[in-house]
Each structure stands twice: as C-alpha cells, then as structure tokens.
Residue, then its C-alpha position, 0 to 999 in steps of 0.5 A: m472494551k475497545k471497538i475496531a472496525f474493518i471496512g472491506a473486511g472481505s479481504f479474507g487472508f488479511t483480515r484474518v491475520l490482523v484480527k489474530d494479531i490484535l487479539t494477542f494483545p491483553a489490552l485488546a483481547d476483549c475488543t469488539i471486532a466490527l466487520m463490514d463489507i458489501d459482499d454477503e458471502r465474504l462477509e459471512a465467511i470472515k465473520t465465521a473465521v473471526e469467531k473461530i479465532i476468538s473460540a481457539g484463543n478463548y478470548p472475551a472479544k465479540v464480533i459483529a458483521t454488517k453491510n452498514r458502514a455507519e453501524a460498523l464505525e459507530g464508537a470505534d476506536g480504530v478503523v482499518c480499510t482494505i477496499l477496492a473500488g471496482g473489480v478486476q474487469v475495471w482494473r485491467k483497463d488501466i493496464e491494457i489501454p496504456k499497453k496498447y499505446g506502448v506503456d508496459i505496466n506490470v501491476g498498475d496499483t500505485r502510480g503512473p497512468s493506471g495507479i492514477f485512474r485507480a486513485l480517481r475511482t477510490i478517492p471519493v469513496m475514501l473521502d466518504i469513509c472519512r466523513d463517516i468517521e468524522k461523524y460516528c467516531p472522530d477520535a478513531v485511529f484510521l489505518n489504510y492498506t488500500n492502494p494507491m497508498a500515497m495518493l489516497c492518504r494525501a487526499m484524505q489528510g488534505q480533505s479531513k480531520v481524521k487521524v489517518t496514516g497509510l501502511c505498506h508491507s514492503v518496508q518490513g518485508t524488504a528489511h527481512m529479506l536483506a537480513q536473510w541475504i547477509g545471514a543476520p538475525m532480524e533482531e540485530i538489524t536496525y534501519l532508517c527508511a524514508g522516501i515515498n510509498h513503494q519508493a522509500f530507501y534505507l538511508e541506513y541499514k545496520w547489523n549490530g550498529k555497523d553499516a551492512y551495505p558492504l555485505i549486501r553488495e557482496a551478497m549480490k555477487k551470488p547469482e541466486i540473490y542478484n536474480e531474485e530482485i533484478v530491478r531493485n538490485e540494479m537500482f541499488l548498484h547504481l543509486d547506492y541505497y536500497v528501495t523498499e517495494s518489489s522489482g515488479h512494482n519498481s520497474e514501473y515507477n522510473a524510465w529505465f526498465r520497461k521502455r523497450p522490449d529488450l529491457i523488459e526481457k533483460y530486467c523484468t522477465h527472469g527475476t525469481g522473486w515475487n511479482p514477475g514482470h508480466y501483467a498477464f501473469i498478475l491478471d491471471e492470478y487475479l482472475k483465478r482468485e475470483h473462482t478459487w477464493k471460496n475454496e481457499i476460505n473453506e479449506w482454512l475453516a476446515e482446519e482443526k488447529v488455528d495458529l494464534d502466534r502473533g505475527h508482524e503486522y503493523a496495525a495490531y502493534i499501532f492499535n496497542a500503542t494508541i488504544g491498548d496498553g500504550t506500549m510505543f511502536e515505531f513504524n513507517g507510515n504515510v503522512r503529509n510532508f510538513g517538515l519531514i523530508d527537506n527536499l521533497p515537496e511541502g505537503c506531499c505524501v511521504e513515507v517516514p518513520v512514525l511513533a505510535s503511542k497514547r499520544g497518537l501518531d507522531p512522524m519524525h523529521v528525517g532531513p534531506l534525502p541523497e539528491q539522486l533519490a530526491v530527484l526520483n521521488n520528487i517527480s512521482a510526488r509532484c505527479e501525485e499532487l497534480a493527480v489528487e488536485g484533479a480528483i478532488s476538483g474534477d479537473p481532467r486537465k490536471v489528470f492529464h498533466a500528472i500522467c504527462f510527467d510520469p517517468l515511464t509514460s514520458a519515456v515512451l509516448s509523445l504529449g499527443e499520444i499521452k492525451s489520446m491514451v488519457d482520453e481513452m482511459f477516461e472513457a473506459n472509467k466514466a461509470w466510476l468517475p462521477q466527479f468529472k463532468h467532462f473529460t476533454 
C-alpha cells in the first residue's frame, strides 16, 4: 500500500481532481491519501470529498486528514504541494505597489517584482517542507504546483536532496488549444517543448509527424482565434514559436505589451481567452472566492453522481510511473539546467521533457533554443537566479538587482524609481520576510 501526501490539501478543486485521477490506476487504488492543511474547514471539506470519491469508486483506499505536516509525510511515497504563503490581502500589495509606480502587472505570481516577492515569502516555507521530507520520507517523489514555479524549484533543488520537480498545466493546455484551432485530434499531435516555466516554447508541433505551424499561422487569420490569445499570437507571429502560458501571464514577462496605456488597451484588454489583462478583474475573482468557496464545495458534495473518469493531470501519471505499476510517462517538468538547454544559464531552472519511470525522474537534453527565444529566457532566468540567491542569503540588494533587470520593470522605471518601489514592497512584506534583517 502506497501513501501520497497532499500539503495544502485545502485547494479543494485541484486536490479532488488529482485524487480522483490517482485512484483510477489499479496499482494506486489501495493507497493512503494523507491530507494536510492549516485551515480546519477546508481540511474537513476535502476529507469528506475524498471519502465520497473512494466510496463512489469502491476503492480500497484510505484517507487521513491532519494539520500536522510530519504526520502527513511520515512514510509517504509521493508528495504534492499546493500551498499559498500569505493570503489575497498580502498578494494584492505585490501588484498594487508596482502599479503605483507605473509597472502594470496582471497576475503577478511568476516573475517580475510581484513574483519575486511571492517567492521571498514562499521559499522559506518550501525549504521547511523539504527538510521534513528528508526526515520523514526521504525517498518520496515530490511534485510542486505552487507558484512562482521556477524560483521555488530552483531553491528546493539547490538546497535539498529531495526528488522534486514542478508541474504546470500550461504545456498540455496550450497543446490542446492549438490542436483545436487546426482541427486536429490530440492523439495525433506530437510536440517538443522547452524553455522556462510559463515561457517555454513548442520547438516542434506536429500533426501526424508533419509540421503544423503553417496551419496555426493560417488559423490566426480568423479574428475569433487571433482575439482569443492576442499577446501570445503576436509573440508567435514575430518570434516564430508558440509560447505555453496564457496571454495575461505572458504580457507581464517582456517589455512589449504593458509599458504604455495604449499598448495595454490594444493588446491586453480585449482578448477573449482566459485571464483578461486587468488586475482588478483577477483580484475581484480572488476576493469573491473567499466568500463563495464554501458554497461551491457544498454544491459538489450534494451532487449524487461522482465523475470517476481519469483526466489529464500529470501528477497521477507520474506517481503511477514512479511508485505504481511503472508505466513510463513523459511530461514537461521544472528542473535545474545541467546540460539540458545549451544556451541558458548552467544550473538555472528550466522546463524540459522529463521521463518518469521506476528509476525516478530523468530530464532530457534539448540542445540550444533558437537564439531569439534564448535571449528572452536568459533575462528572466538570470533574474530568477539573483532573486533566489537573495531569498536564501537574506540579501535585499540581490533582490533589488533582480528586479532592476526584469523586462517590464526596466522598460518603465529608472533605477532610482525601482529602488523606491522595492523598498516599499519590502516594507509591506516585512512580517513575512524574517530572513531579511534589513531592507536597505
């Protein structure tokens, strides 16, 4: 019997879906699901949901719920993490302060000034989790879903011996979206995708072995397709390769779309896909969830039928490959760049194909990225390296320098303005940053 621990199990929708997928694999159907969260209500709700799934599938699995991380991790074979260090009221400062200085950020959970401060709050917690894994389940496979993905994985992989990788929905999600645009069945699509988290590119995208990029270019001539992902489609038309994460996110990661109000209006306001270009919309959605999550959970629990069909969540397939029946599974994961992408910094966090098997997690060598993509990835990867060093050492100067070279920030602000902004962000976050003794 295997044991899989969920740290931050109160992410109700995600945990519920992943547990459902895990239990569809016969080798994992009798596993123990250990749910850990610091919120009593959320913990009780997800425990009830998992019990409902187990009952509906008549699985021999067991579930335990605890606020004690050590208890959840003790003897675990697999670990999943979906925590949030600090709530919406802390996160909003990450966006509202840069906005005051003219840096218009949309989501703010991955990179740039807002992503970096989220990393500063979260890295100490993630390293604590890694230390517990080393103590209570040193051989466990640890799958991280918490953002900012690249900086957290870089910190954990550099400071611990835990077998950890980070997973993002954007690779398979975008692959499906492109297939729909060209009318291709997903089972006939193959691709090679690599870069950094939220800014990896499909170096190859083929339909039945034939390059499908000409079909994608043709599809973009339709207004309804172009308007669905305006930022990403512009990037593709000019950079020649399609990027993984949504337009709302990617509009933050470069200097091209959010540095002037007219550009925000043209490229970031009227897209019809997920994640509109307005932070106010995202904040409103987050604030609504603080009041509606109980109703959503209760509605799901009240439904008579439970959908037990296996979905496409990577983690379930990875656990089956590594601790289940051993069926190998290839996915895109976040790992350190030791001989994987030739023209990105050695040791930085990259997102590349990884093979999961009984042997563990084996990342694959990709080679060099096309130069125009490498330039873009290099800037962000090097900023992330500086930010992680600052977070671990408690050196605010490294954090400041990391933000100095962020593409959007440097397109909008002078060095002196950046310094003032960073100082204000440190002050707003000081209760969450015990590793920093001073901020000047």
